[in-house]
PQR file with spaces between the fields and no chain letter, atoms N, CA, C, O and H, PARSE charges and radii, in Angstrom:
ATOM       1  N    UNK     1      14.461  -12.493  -14.272 -0.4000 1.5000
ATOM       2  CA   UNK     1      13.316  -13.110  -14.907 -0.0000 2.0000
ATOM       3  C    UNK     1      12.228  -13.458  -13.883  0.5500 1.7000
ATOM       4  O    UNK     1      11.073  -13.060  -14.034 -0.5500 1.4000
ATOM       5  N    UNK     2      12.607  -14.197  -12.855 -0.4000 1.5000
ATOM       6  CA   UNK     2      11.635  -14.596  -11.855 -0.0000 2.0000
ATOM       7  C    UNK     2      11.106  -13.370  -11.099  0.5500 1.7000
ATOM       8  O    UNK     2       9.918  -13.285  -10.787 -0.5500 1.4000
ATOM       9  H    UNK     2      13.546  -14.520  -12.733  0.4000 1.0000
ATOM      10  N    UNK     3      12.001  -12.430  -10.812 -0.4000 1.5000
ATOM      11  CA   UNK     3      11.581  -11.206  -10.123 -0.0000 2.0000
ATOM      12  C    UNK     3      10.583  -10.429  -10.976  0.5500 1.7000
ATOM      13  O    UNK     3       9.600   -9.904  -10.453 -0.5500 1.4000
ATOM      14  H    UNK     3      12.966  -12.499  -11.065  0.4000 1.0000
ATOM      15  N    UNK     4      10.823  -10.352  -12.266 -0.4000 1.5000
ATOM      16  CA   UNK     4       9.884   -9.661  -13.159 -0.0000 2.0000
ATOM      17  C    UNK     4       8.517  -10.328  -13.149  0.5500 1.7000
ATOM      18  O    UNK     4       7.491   -9.649  -13.180 -0.5500 1.4000
ATOM      19  H    UNK     4      11.622  -10.778  -12.691  0.4000 1.0000
ATOM      20  N    UNK     5       8.502  -11.652  -13.107 -0.4000 1.5000
ATOM      21  CA   UNK     5       7.236  -12.389  -13.055 -0.0000 2.0000
ATOM      22  C    UNK     5       6.457  -12.029  -11.789  0.5500 1.7000
ATOM      23  O    UNK     5       5.259  -11.753  -11.845 -0.5500 1.4000
ATOM      24  H    UNK     5       9.336  -12.204  -13.082  0.4000 1.0000
ATOM      25  N    UNK     6       7.153  -12.035  -10.643 -0.4000 1.5000
ATOM      26  CA   UNK     6       6.481  -11.715   -9.385 -0.0000 2.0000
ATOM      27  C    UNK     6       6.017  -10.265   -9.344  0.5500 1.7000
ATOM      28  O    UNK     6       4.942   -9.969   -8.823 -0.5500 1.4000
ATOM      29  H    UNK     6       8.127  -12.259  -10.597  0.4000 1.0000
ATOM      30  N    UNK     7       6.814   -9.372   -9.885 -0.4000 1.5000
ATOM      31  CA   UNK     7       6.411   -7.966   -9.930 -0.0000 2.0000
ATOM      32  C    UNK     7       5.162   -7.801  -10.774  0.5500 1.7000
ATOM      33  O    UNK     7       4.259   -7.053  -10.398 -0.5500 1.4000
ATOM      34  H    UNK     7       7.688   -9.613  -10.309  0.4000 1.0000
ATOM      35  N    UNK     8       5.093   -8.482  -11.903 -0.4000 1.5000
ATOM      36  CA   UNK     8       3.891   -8.406  -12.751 -0.0000 2.0000
ATOM      37  C    UNK     8       2.676   -8.963  -12.019  0.5500 1.7000
ATOM      38  O    UNK     8       1.591   -8.384  -12.092 -0.5500 1.4000
ATOM      39  H    UNK     8       5.826   -9.090  -12.208  0.4000 1.0000
ATOM      40  N    UNK     9       2.844  -10.077  -11.317 -0.4000 1.5000
ATOM      41  CA   UNK     9       1.733  -10.663  -10.559 -0.0000 2.0000
ATOM      42  C    UNK     9       1.280   -9.735   -9.429  0.5500 1.7000
ATOM      43  O    UNK     9       0.082   -9.532   -9.232 -0.5500 1.4000
ATOM      44  H    UNK     9       3.725  -10.547  -11.258  0.4000 1.0000
ATOM      45  N    UNK    10       2.235   -9.178   -8.693 -0.4000 1.5000
ATOM      46  CA   UNK    10       1.892   -8.249   -7.614 -0.0000 2.0000
ATOM      47  C    UNK    10       1.179   -7.018   -8.145  0.5500 1.7000
ATOM      48  O    UNK    10       0.207   -6.554   -7.549 -0.5500 1.4000
ATOM      49  H    UNK    10       3.208   -9.343   -8.853  0.4000 1.0000
ATOM      50  N    UNK    11       1.656   -6.486   -9.263 -0.4000 1.5000
ATOM      51  CA   UNK    11       1.019   -5.313   -9.841 -0.0000 2.0000
ATOM      52  C    UNK    11      -0.394   -5.625  -10.319  0.5500 1.7000
ATOM      53  O    UNK    11      -1.288   -4.791  -10.177 -0.5500 1.4000
ATOM      54  H    UNK    11       2.446   -6.863   -9.748  0.4000 1.0000
ATOM      55  N    UNK    12      -0.606   -6.795  -10.875 -0.4000 1.5000
ATOM      56  CA   UNK    12      -1.949   -7.176  -11.308 -0.0000 2.0000
ATOM      57  C    UNK    12      -2.891   -7.247  -10.110  0.5500 1.7000
ATOM      58  O    UNK    12      -4.023   -6.770  -10.176 -0.5500 1.4000
ATOM      59  H    UNK    12       0.121   -7.472  -10.990  0.4000 1.0000
ATOM      60  N    UNK    13      -2.423   -7.839   -9.024 -0.4000 1.5000
ATOM      61  CA   UNK    13      -3.225   -7.901   -7.802 -0.0000 2.0000
ATOM      62  C    UNK    13      -3.472   -6.497   -7.255  0.5500 1.7000
ATOM      63  O    UNK    13      -4.592   -6.155   -6.876 -0.5500 1.4000
ATOM      64  H    UNK    13      -1.503   -8.226   -8.971  0.4000 1.0000
ATOM      65  N    UNK    14      -2.422   -5.696   -7.220 -0.4000 1.5000
ATOM      66  CA   UNK    14      -2.538   -4.339   -6.680 -0.0000 2.0000
ATOM      67  C    UNK    14      -3.490   -3.489   -7.513  0.5500 1.7000
ATOM      68  O    UNK    14      -4.233   -2.681   -6.956 -0.5500 1.4000
ATOM      69  H    UNK    14      -1.512   -5.974   -7.528  0.4000 1.0000
ATOM      70  N    UNK    15      -3.486   -3.650   -8.808 -0.4000 1.5000
ATOM      71  CA   UNK    15      -4.398   -2.882   -9.657 -0.0000 2.0000
ATOM      72  C    UNK    15      -5.854   -3.203   -9.318  0.5500 1.7000
ATOM      73  O    UNK    15      -6.700   -2.309   -9.295 -0.5500 1.4000
ATOM      74  H    UNK    15      -2.883   -4.306   -9.261  0.4000 1.0000
ATOM      75  N    UNK    16      -6.145   -4.483   -9.054 -0.4000 1.5000
ATOM      76  CA   UNK    16      -7.513   -4.860   -8.668 -0.0000 2.0000
ATOM      77  C    UNK    16      -7.882   -4.245   -7.320  0.5500 1.7000
ATOM      78  O    UNK    16      -8.984   -3.723   -7.149 -0.5500 1.4000
ATOM      79  H    UNK    16      -5.458   -5.209   -9.073  0.4000 1.0000
ATOM      80  N    UNK    17      -6.954   -4.309   -6.366 -0.4000 1.5000
ATOM      81  CA   UNK    17      -7.203   -3.743   -5.038 -0.0000 2.0000
ATOM      82  C    UNK    17      -7.330   -2.223   -5.097  0.5500 1.7000
ATOM      83  O    UNK    17      -8.149   -1.631   -4.393 -0.5500 1.4000
ATOM      84  H    UNK    17      -6.059   -4.733   -6.505  0.4000 1.0000
ATOM      85  N    UNK    18      -6.523   -1.608   -5.932 -0.4000 1.5000
ATOM      86  CA   UNK    18      -6.517   -0.153   -6.048 -0.0000 2.0000
ATOM      87  C    UNK    18      -7.860    0.372   -6.532  0.5500 1.7000
ATOM      88  O    UNK    18      -8.290    1.461   -6.151 -0.5500 1.4000
ATOM      89  H    UNK    18      -5.858   -2.088   -6.503  0.4000 1.0000
ATOM      90  N    UNK    19      -8.508   -0.408   -7.366 -0.4000 1.5000
ATOM      91  CA   UNK    19      -9.817    0.027   -7.869 -0.0000 2.0000
ATOM      92  C    UNK    19     -10.886    0.022   -6.769  0.5500 1.7000
ATOM      93  O    UNK    19     -11.922    0.670   -6.916 -0.5500 1.4000
ATOM      94  H    UNK    19      -8.159   -1.292   -7.675  0.4000 1.0000
ATOM      95  N    UNK    20     -10.645   -0.702   -5.673 -0.4000 1.5000
ATOM      96  CA   UNK    20     -11.604   -0.769   -4.567 -0.0000 2.0000
ATOM      97  C    UNK    20     -11.385    0.333   -3.529  0.5500 1.7000
ATOM      98  O    UNK    20     -12.267    0.596   -2.711 -0.5500 1.4000
ATOM      99  H    UNK    20      -9.803   -1.229   -5.554  0.4000 1.0000
ATOM     100  N    UNK    21     -10.227    0.972   -3.559 -0.4000 1.5000
ATOM     101  CA   UNK    21      -9.870    1.963   -2.541 -0.0000 2.0000
ATOM     102  C    UNK    21     -10.388    3.340   -2.956  0.5500 1.7000
ATOM     103  O    UNK    21     -10.105    3.792   -4.066 -0.5500 1.4000
ATOM     104  H    UNK    21      -9.511    0.758   -4.223  0.4000 1.0000
ATOM     105  N    UNK    22     -11.138    4.010   -2.087 -0.4000 1.5000
ATOM     106  CA   UNK    22     -11.550    5.382   -2.392 -0.0000 2.0000
ATOM     107  C    UNK    22     -10.316    6.282   -2.515  0.5500 1.7000
ATOM     108  O    UNK    22      -9.435    6.255   -1.656 -0.5500 1.4000
ATOM     109  H    UNK    22     -11.367    3.643   -1.185  0.4000 1.0000
ATOM     110  N    UNK    23     -10.260    7.063   -3.566 -0.4000 1.5000
ATOM     111  CA   UNK    23      -9.078    7.895   -3.831 -0.0000 2.0000
ATOM     112  C    UNK    23      -8.783    8.868   -2.685  0.5500 1.7000
ATOM     113  O    UNK    23      -7.627    9.234   -2.473 -0.5500 1.4000
ATOM     114  H    UNK    23     -10.976    7.086   -4.264  0.4000 1.0000
ATOM     115  N    UNK    24      -9.805    9.288   -1.950 -0.4000 1.5000
ATOM     116  CA   UNK    24      -9.585   10.207   -0.830 -0.0000 2.0000
ATOM     117  C    UNK    24      -8.895    9.530    0.347  0.5500 1.7000
ATOM     118  O    UNK    24      -8.328   10.209    1.203 -0.5500 1.4000
ATOM     119  H    UNK    24     -10.744    8.990   -2.123  0.4000 1.0000
ATOM     120  N    UNK    25      -8.936    8.196    0.403 -0.4000 1.5000
ATOM     121  CA   UNK    25      -8.334    7.467    1.519 -0.0000 2.0000
ATOM     122  C    UNK    25      -6.859    7.162    1.310  0.5500 1.7000
ATOM     123  O    UNK    25      -6.203    6.643    2.213 -0.5500 1.4000
ATOM     124  H    UNK    25      -9.396    7.644   -0.292  0.4000 1.0000
ATOM     125  N    UNK    26      -6.333    7.477    0.142 -0.4000 1.5000
ATOM     126  CA   UNK    26      -4.925    7.203   -0.136 -0.0000 2.0000
ATOM     127  C    UNK    26      -4.099    8.399    0.317  0.5500 1.7000
ATOM     128  O    UNK    26      -4.401    9.542   -0.024 -0.5500 1.4000
ATOM     129  H    UNK    26      -6.866    7.899   -0.591  0.4000 1.0000
ATOM     130  N    UNK    27      -3.073    8.127    1.075 -0.4000 1.5000
ATOM     131  CA   UNK    27      -2.200    9.200    1.571 -0.0000 2.0000
ATOM     132  C    UNK    27      -1.104    9.452    0.542  0.5500 1.7000
ATOM     133  O    UNK    27      -0.036    8.842    0.589 -0.5500 1.4000
ATOM     134  H    UNK    27      -2.827    7.198    1.352  0.4000 1.0000
ATOM     135  N    UNK    28      -1.382   10.343   -0.367 -0.4000 1.5000
ATOM     136  CA   UNK    28      -0.464   10.605   -1.473 -0.0000 2.0000
ATOM     137  C    UNK    28       0.844   11.210   -0.999  0.5500 1.7000
ATOM     138  O    UNK    28       1.868   11.056   -1.664 -0.5500 1.4000
ATOM     139  H    UNK    28      -2.249   10.838   -0.406  0.4000 1.0000
ATOM     140  N    UNK    29       0.832   11.898    0.143 -0.4000 1.5000
ATOM     141  CA   UNK    29       2.078   12.465    0.653 -0.0000 2.0000
ATOM     142  C    UNK    29       3.068   11.367    1.037  0.5500 1.7000
ATOM     143  O    UNK    29       4.274   11.515    0.835 -0.5500 1.4000
ATOM     144  H    UNK    29       0.000   12.023    0.683  0.4000 1.0000
ATOM     145  N    UNK    30       2.559   10.269    1.589 -0.4000 1.5000
ATOM     146  CA   UNK    30       3.422    9.138    1.940 -0.0000 2.0000
ATOM     147  C    UNK    30       3.941    8.470    0.668  0.5500 1.7000
ATOM     148  O    UNK    30       5.117    8.117    0.582 -0.5500 1.4000
ATOM     149  H    UNK    30       1.580   10.149    1.752  0.4000 1.0000
ATOM     150  N    UNK    31       3.069    8.302   -0.307 -0.4000 1.5000
ATOM     151  CA   UNK    31       3.475    7.706   -1.573 -0.0000 2.0000
ATOM     152  C    UNK    31       4.556    8.574   -2.232  0.5500 1.7000
ATOM     153  O    UNK    31       5.508    8.050   -2.809 -0.5500 1.4000
ATOM     154  H    UNK    31       2.114    8.589   -0.237  0.4000 1.0000
ATOM     155  N    UNK    32       4.407    9.890   -2.144 -0.4000 1.5000
ATOM     156  CA   UNK    32       5.380   10.806   -2.729 -0.0000 2.0000
ATOM     157  C    UNK    32       6.746   10.671   -2.052  0.5500 1.7000
ATOM     158  O    UNK    32       7.778   10.711   -2.721 -0.5500 1.4000
ATOM     159  H    UNK    32       3.634   10.316   -1.674  0.4000 1.0000
ATOM     160  N    UNK    33       6.751   10.511   -0.731 -0.4000 1.5000
ATOM     161  CA   UNK    33       8.024   10.335   -0.013 -0.0000 2.0000
ATOM     162  C    UNK    33       8.700    9.031   -0.430  0.5500 1.7000
ATOM     163  O    UNK    33       9.920    8.987   -0.582 -0.5500 1.4000
ATOM     164  H    UNK    33       5.912   10.478   -0.187  0.4000 1.0000
ATOM     165  N    UNK    34       7.921    7.979   -0.614 -0.4000 1.5000
ATOM     166  CA   UNK    34       8.482    6.708   -1.070 -0.0000 2.0000
ATOM     167  C    UNK    34       9.017    6.870   -2.490  0.5500 1.7000
ATOM     168  O    UNK    34      10.076    6.338   -2.822 -0.5500 1.4000
ATOM     169  H    UNK    34       6.930    8.014   -0.490  0.4000 1.0000
ATOM     170  N    UNK    35       8.288    7.601   -3.321 -0.4000 1.5000
ATOM     171  CA   UNK    35       8.730    7.846   -4.699 -0.0000 2.0000
ATOM     172  C    UNK    35      10.089    8.544   -4.701  0.5500 1.7000
ATOM     173  O    UNK    35      10.960    8.215   -5.506 -0.5500 1.4000
ATOM     174  H    UNK    35       7.428    8.033   -3.052  0.4000 1.0000
ATOM     175  N    UNK    36      10.264    9.500   -3.806 -0.4000 1.5000
ATOM     176  CA   UNK    36      11.536   10.226   -3.738 -0.0000 2.0000
ATOM     177  C    UNK    36      12.673    9.328   -3.249  0.5500 1.7000
ATOM     178  O    UNK    36      13.820    9.499   -3.661 -0.5500 1.4000
ATOM     179  H    UNK    36       9.556    9.768   -3.152  0.4000 1.0000
ATOM     180  N    UNK    37      12.360    8.383   -2.381 -0.4000 1.5000
ATOM     181  CA   UNK    37      13.396    7.536   -1.784 -0.0000 2.0000
ATOM     182  C    UNK    37      13.845    6.394   -2.693  0.5500 1.7000
ATOM     183  O    UNK    37      14.990    5.952   -2.611 -0.5500 1.4000
ATOM     184  H    UNK    37      11.428    8.245   -2.047  0.4000 1.0000
ATOM     185  N    UNK    38      12.963    5.921   -3.546 -0.4000 1.5000
ATOM     186  CA   UNK    38      13.300    4.777   -4.396 -0.0000 2.0000
ATOM     187  C    UNK    38      13.872    5.230   -5.735  0.5500 1.7000
ATOM     188  O    UNK    38      13.547    6.314   -6.219 -0.5500 1.4000
ATOM     189  H    UNK    38      12.033    6.280   -3.613  0.4000 1.0000
ATOM     190  N    UNK    39      14.724    4.399   -6.333 -0.4000 1.5000
ATOM     191  CA   UNK    39      15.143    4.685   -7.708 -0.0000 2.0000
ATOM     192  C    UNK    39      13.921    4.714   -8.628  0.5500 1.7000
ATOM     193  O    UNK    39      12.972    3.956   -8.424 -0.5500 1.4000
ATOM     194  H    UNK    39      14.989    3.518   -5.940  0.4000 1.0000
ATOM     195  N    UNK    40      13.943    5.576   -9.629 -0.4000 1.5000
ATOM     196  CA   UNK    40      12.773    5.782  -10.488 -0.0000 2.0000
ATOM     197  C    UNK    40      12.311    4.504  -11.174  0.5500 1.7000
ATOM     198  O    UNK    40      11.108    4.262  -11.276 -0.5500 1.4000
ATOM     199  H    UNK    40      14.713    6.192   -9.794  0.4000 1.0000
ATOM     200  N    UNK    41      13.246    3.680  -11.648 -0.4000 1.5000
ATOM     201  CA   UNK    41      12.830    2.474  -12.368 -0.0000 2.0000
ATOM     202  C    UNK    41      12.107    1.481  -11.459  0.5500 1.7000
ATOM     203  O    UNK    41      11.202    0.775  -11.903 -0.5500 1.4000
ATOM     204  H    UNK    41      14.223    3.876  -11.566  0.4000 1.0000
ATOM     205  N    UNK    42      12.508    1.428  -10.183 -0.4000 1.5000
ATOM     206  CA   UNK    42      11.840    0.515   -9.247 -0.0000 2.0000
ATOM     207  C    UNK    42      10.463    1.045   -8.889  0.5500 1.7000
ATOM     208  O    UNK    42       9.495    0.285   -8.874 -0.5500 1.4000
ATOM     209  H    UNK    42      13.243    2.002   -9.822  0.4000 1.0000
ATOM     210  N    UNK    43      10.358    2.340   -8.598 -0.4000 1.5000
ATOM     211  CA   UNK    43       9.057    2.889   -8.237 -0.0000 2.0000
ATOM     212  C    UNK    43       8.075    2.756   -9.392  0.5500 1.7000
ATOM     213  O    UNK    43       6.913    2.407   -9.182 -0.5500 1.4000
ATOM     214  H    UNK    43      11.145    2.958   -8.609  0.4000 1.0000
ATOM     215  N    UNK    44       8.527    3.028  -10.592 -0.4000 1.5000
ATOM     216  CA   UNK    44       7.639    2.964  -11.758 -0.0000 2.0000
ATOM     217  C    UNK    44       7.067    1.558  -11.928  0.5500 1.7000
ATOM     218  O    UNK    44       5.904    1.399  -12.300 -0.5500 1.4000
ATOM     219  H    UNK    44       9.471    3.311  -10.762  0.4000 1.0000
ATOM     220  N    UNK    45       7.886    0.536  -11.655 -0.4000 1.5000
ATOM     221  CA   UNK    45       7.439   -0.849  -11.824 -0.0000 2.0000
ATOM     222  C    UNK    45       6.534   -1.309  -10.693  0.5500 1.7000
ATOM     223  O    UNK    45       5.767   -2.256  -10.866 -0.5500 1.4000
ATOM     224  H    UNK    45       8.831    0.665  -11.353  0.4000 1.0000
ATOM     225  N    UNK    46       6.608   -0.658   -9.542 -0.4000 1.5000
ATOM     226  CA   UNK    46       5.871   -1.146   -8.377 -0.0000 2.0000
ATOM     227  C    UNK    46       4.923   -0.098   -7.786  0.5500 1.7000
ATOM     228  O    UNK    46       4.503   -0.234   -6.637 -0.5500 1.4000
ATOM     229  H    UNK    46       7.231    0.112   -9.401  0.4000 1.0000
ATOM     230  N    UNK    47       4.585    0.928   -8.537 -0.4000 1.5000
ATOM     231  CA   UNK    47       3.783    2.028   -8.000 -0.0000 2.0000
ATOM     232  C    UNK    47       2.448    1.559   -7.426  0.5500 1.7000
ATOM     233  O    UNK    47       2.086    1.958   -6.319 -0.5500 1.4000
ATOM     234  H    UNK    47       4.926    1.039   -9.470  0.4000 1.0000
ATOM     235  N    UNK    48       1.723    0.736   -8.142 -0.4000 1.5000
ATOM     236  CA   UNK    48       0.423    0.264   -7.652 -0.0000 2.0000
ATOM     237  C    UNK    48       0.574   -0.500   -6.343  0.5500 1.7000
ATOM     238  O    UNK    48      -0.226   -0.334   -5.422 -0.5500 1.4000
ATOM     239  H    UNK    48       2.016    0.413   -9.041  0.4000 1.0000
ATOM     240  N    UNK    49       1.597   -1.333   -6.267 -0.4000 1.5000
ATOM     241  CA   UNK    49       1.829   -2.105   -5.043 -0.0000 2.0000
ATOM     242  C    UNK    49       2.105   -1.171   -3.868  0.5500 1.7000
ATOM     243  O    UNK    49       1.593   -1.384   -2.770 -0.5500 1.4000
ATOM     244  H    UNK    49       2.247   -1.469   -7.015  0.4000 1.0000
ATOM     245  N    UNK    50       2.901   -0.155   -4.094 -0.4000 1.5000
ATOM     246  CA   UNK    50       3.261    0.768   -3.021 -0.0000 2.0000
ATOM     247  C    UNK    50       2.037    1.535   -2.543  0.5500 1.7000
ATOM     248  O    UNK    50       1.859    1.724   -1.340 -0.5500 1.4000
ATOM     249  H    UNK    50       3.317    0.018   -4.986  0.4000 1.0000
ATOM     250  N    UNK    51       1.200    1.974   -3.459 -0.4000 1.5000
ATOM     251  CA   UNK    51      -0.008    2.718   -3.076 -0.0000 2.0000
ATOM     252  C    UNK    51      -0.927    1.829   -2.240  0.5500 1.7000
ATOM     253  O    UNK    51      -1.446    2.267   -1.213 -0.5500 1.4000
ATOM     254  H    UNK    51       1.345    1.821   -4.436  0.4000 1.0000
ATOM     255  N    UNK    52      -1.128    0.600   -2.667 -0.4000 1.5000
ATOM     256  CA   UNK    52      -1.998   -0.323   -1.924 -0.0000 2.0000
ATOM     257  C    UNK    52      -1.401   -0.639   -0.556  0.5500 1.7000
ATOM     258  O    UNK    52      -2.130   -0.684    0.435 -0.5500 1.4000
ATOM     259  H    UNK    52      -0.706    0.244   -3.501  0.4000 1.0000
ATOM     260  N    UNK    53      -0.091   -0.857   -0.484 -0.4000 1.5000
ATOM     261  CA   UNK    53       0.538   -1.135    0.807 -0.0000 2.0000
ATOM     262  C    UNK    53       0.419    0.045    1.764  0.5500 1.7000
ATOM     263  O    UNK    53       0.157   -0.146    2.951 -0.5500 1.4000
ATOM     264  H    UNK    53       0.501   -0.820   -1.289  0.4000 1.0000
ATOM     265  N    UNK    54       0.607    1.255    1.262 -0.4000 1.5000
ATOM     266  CA   UNK    54       0.448    2.442    2.115 -0.0000 2.0000
ATOM     267  C    UNK    54      -0.959    2.493    2.689  0.5500 1.7000
ATOM     268  O    UNK    54      -1.144    2.786    3.871 -0.5500 1.4000
ATOM     269  H    UNK    54       0.820    1.410    0.298  0.4000 1.0000
ATOM     270  N    UNK    55      -1.943    2.210    1.857 -0.4000 1.5000
ATOM     271  CA   UNK    55      -3.332    2.216    2.314 -0.0000 2.0000
ATOM     272  C    UNK    55      -3.561    1.125    3.354  0.5500 1.7000
ATOM     273  O    UNK    55      -4.197    1.364    4.381 -0.5500 1.4000
ATOM     274  H    UNK    55      -1.792    1.972    0.897  0.4000 1.0000
ATOM     275  N    UNK    56      -3.046   -0.067    3.090 -0.4000 1.5000
ATOM     276  CA   UNK    56      -3.241   -1.181    4.015 -0.0000 2.0000
ATOM     277  C    UNK    56      -2.575   -0.909    5.364  0.5500 1.7000
ATOM     278  O    UNK    56      -3.156   -1.199    6.410 -0.5500 1.4000
ATOM     279  H    UNK    56      -2.530   -0.261    2.256  0.4000 1.0000
ATOM     280  N    UNK    57      -1.372   -0.360    5.346 -0.4000 1.5000
ATOM     281  CA   UNK    57      -0.703   -0.040    6.608 -0.0000 2.0000
ATOM     282  C    UNK    57      -1.468    1.029    7.365  0.5500 1.7000
ATOM     283  O    UNK    57      -1.570    0.974    8.591 -0.5500 1.4000
ATOM     284  H    UNK    57      -0.901   -0.125    4.496  0.4000 1.0000
ATOM     285  N    UNK    58      -2.001    1.996    6.648 -0.4000 1.5000
ATOM     286  CA   UNK    58      -2.798    3.040    7.293 -0.0000 2.0000
ATOM     287  C    UNK    58      -4.041    2.425    7.942  0.5500 1.7000
ATOM     288  O    UNK    58      -4.373    2.754    9.080 -0.5500 1.4000
ATOM     289  H    UNK    58      -1.918    2.041    5.652  0.4000 1.0000
ATOM     290  N    UNK    59      -4.721    1.539    7.226 -0.4000 1.5000
ATOM     291  CA   UNK    59      -5.921    0.909    7.768 -0.0000 2.0000
ATOM     292  C    UNK    59      -5.580    0.003    8.952  0.5500 1.7000
ATOM     293  O    UNK    59      -6.355   -0.074    9.906 -0.5500 1.4000
ATOM     294  H    UNK    59      -4.450    1.271    6.301  0.4000 1.0000
ATOM     295  N    UNK    60      -4.452   -0.673    8.907 -0.4000 1.5000
ATOM     296  CA   UNK    60      -4.035   -1.495   10.050 -0.0000 2.0000
ATOM     297  C    UNK    60      -3.828   -0.617   11.276  0.5500 1.7000
ATOM     298  O    UNK    60      -4.191   -1.001   12.387 -0.5500 1.4000
ATOM     299  H    UNK    60      -3.823   -0.611    8.132  0.4000 1.0000
ATOM     300  N    UNK    61      -3.245    0.559   11.077 -0.4000 1.5000
ATOM     301  CA   UNK    61      -3.047    1.481   12.192 -0.0000 2.0000
ATOM     302  C    UNK    61      -4.362    1.947   12.777  0.5500 1.7000
ATOM     303  O    UNK    61      -4.498    2.057   13.995 -0.5500 1.4000
ATOM     304  H    UNK    61      -2.950    0.871   10.174  0.4000 1.0000
ATOM     305  N    UNK    62      -5.334    2.224   11.917 -0.4000 1.5000
ATOM     306  CA   UNK    62      -6.652    2.623   12.404 -0.0000 2.0000
ATOM     307  C    UNK    62      -7.313    1.503   13.177  0.5500 1.7000
ATOM     308  O    UNK    62      -7.907    1.733   14.231 -0.5500 1.4000
ATOM     309  H    UNK    62      -5.224    2.135   10.927  0.4000 1.0000
ATOM     310  N    UNK    63      -7.213    0.289   12.656 -0.4000 1.5000
ATOM     311  CA   UNK    63      -7.827   -0.852   13.330 -0.0000 2.0000
ATOM     312  C    UNK    63      -7.184   -1.127   14.673  0.5500 1.7000
ATOM     313  O    UNK    63      -7.871   -1.535   15.609 -0.5500 1.4000
ATOM     314  H    UNK    63      -6.731    0.102   11.800  0.4000 1.0000
ATOM     315  N    UNK    64      -5.891   -0.915   14.791 -0.4000 1.5000
ATOM     316  CA   UNK    64      -5.213   -1.151   16.076 -0.0000 2.0000
ATOM     317  C    UNK    64      -5.654   -0.147   17.128  0.5500 1.7000
ATOM     318  O    UNK    64      -5.701   -0.472   18.314 -0.5500 1.4000
ATOM     319  H    UNK    64      -5.333   -0.584   14.030  0.4000 1.0000
ATOM     320  N    UNK    65      -5.981    1.076   16.704 -0.4000 1.5000
ATOM     321  CA   UNK    65      -6.406    2.093   17.665 -0.0000 2.0000
ATOM     322  C    UNK    65      -7.814    1.829   18.178  0.5500 1.7000
ATOM     323  O    UNK    65      -8.146    2.222   19.297 -0.5500 1.4000
ATOM     324  H    UNK    65      -5.943    1.340   15.740  0.4000 1.0000
ATOM     325  N    UNK    66      -8.642    1.174   17.382 -0.4000 1.5000
ATOM     326  CA   UNK    66     -10.037    0.966   17.771 -0.0000 2.0000
ATOM     327  C    UNK    66     -10.353   -0.510   17.979  0.5500 1.7000
ATOM     328  O    UNK    66     -11.511   -0.920   17.896 -0.5500 1.4000
ATOM     329  H    UNK    66      -8.373    0.854   16.474  0.4000 1.0000
ATOM     330  N    UNK    67      -9.337   -1.294   18.244 -0.4000 1.5000
ATOM     331  CA   UNK    67      -9.501   -2.725   18.404 -0.0000 2.0000
ATOM     332  C    UNK    67     -10.183   -3.023   19.740  0.5500 1.7000
ATOM     333  O    UNK    67      -9.636   -2.695   20.793 -0.5500 1.4000
ATOM     334  H    UNK    67      -8.397   -0.962   18.312  0.4000 1.0000
ATOM     335  N    UNK    68     -11.371   -3.642   19.714 -0.4000 1.5000
ATOM     336  CA   UNK    68     -12.088   -3.917   20.965 -0.0000 2.0000
ATOM     337  C    UNK    68     -11.349   -4.888   21.876  0.5500 1.7000
ATOM     338  O    UNK    68     -11.537   -4.836   23.092 -0.5500 1.4000
ATOM     339  H    UNK    68     -11.815   -3.909   18.859  0.4000 1.0000
ATOM     340  N    UNK    69     -10.522   -5.762   21.338 -0.4000 1.5000
ATOM     341  CA   UNK    69      -9.773   -6.703   22.173 -0.0000 2.0000
ATOM     342  C    UNK    69      -8.786   -5.935   23.045  0.5500 1.7000
ATOM     343  O    UNK    69      -8.622   -6.253   24.223 -0.5500 1.4000
ATOM     344  H    UNK    69     -10.369   -5.804   20.351  0.4000 1.0000
ATOM     345  N    UNK    70      -8.134   -4.936   22.481 -0.4000 1.5000
ATOM     346  CA   UNK    70      -7.205   -4.127   23.266 -0.0000 2.0000
ATOM     347  C    UNK    70      -7.947   -3.334   24.330  0.5500 1.7000
ATOM     348  O    UNK    70      -7.432   -3.121   25.427 -0.5500 1.4000
ATOM     349  H    UNK    70      -8.267   -4.678   21.524  0.4000 1.0000
ATOM     350  N    UNK    71      -9.152   -2.899   24.004 -0.4000 1.5000
ATOM     351  CA   UNK    71      -9.944   -2.149   24.975 -0.0000 2.0000
ATOM     352  C    UNK    71     -10.275   -3.013   26.187  0.5500 1.7000
ATOM     353  O    UNK    71     -10.248   -2.526   27.318 -0.5500 1.4000
ATOM     354  H    UNK    71      -9.570   -3.071   23.112  0.4000 1.0000
ATOM     355  N    UNK    72     -10.587   -4.291   25.967 -0.4000 1.5000
ATOM     356  CA   UNK    72     -10.908   -5.200   27.066 -0.0000 2.0000
ATOM     357  C    UNK    72      -9.690   -5.469   27.933  0.5500 1.7000
ATOM     358  O    UNK    72      -9.818   -5.669   29.141 -0.5500 1.4000
ATOM     359  H    UNK    72     -10.608   -4.687   25.049  0.4000 1.0000
ATOM     360  N    UNK    73      -8.512   -5.476   27.326 -0.4000 1.5000
ATOM     361  CA   UNK    73      -7.288   -5.788   28.062 -0.0000 2.0000
ATOM     362  C    UNK    73      -6.927   -4.690   29.060  0.5500 1.7000
ATOM     363  O    UNK    73      -6.200   -4.946   30.020 -0.5500 1.4000
ATOM     364  H    UNK    73      -8.409   -5.313   26.345  0.4000 1.0000
ATOM     365  N    UNK    74      -7.417   -3.492   28.850 -0.4000 1.5000
ATOM     366  CA   UNK    74      -7.078   -2.367   29.742 -0.0000 2.0000
ATOM     367  C    UNK    74      -7.734   -2.509   31.049  0.5500 1.7000
ATOM     368  O    UNK    74      -7.563   -1.657   31.921 -0.5500 1.4000
ATOM     369  H    UNK    74      -8.007   -3.284   28.070  0.4000 1.0000
């Protein structure tokens, strides 16, 4: 019950975030690999969250490569 509530809340948040992400910036190949690894019922309930997380992790990786603070440390 409580898990279902949190999943619904996360999906609602993810749906709002997903609408802000350009579709070309989503790495669908990564999402597809996650889809294959998870049981179908879990992926179906959390698909929006997974897509948004993949995008966020990708953007974090980009930001770490071009982080000016790291450049100064060198």
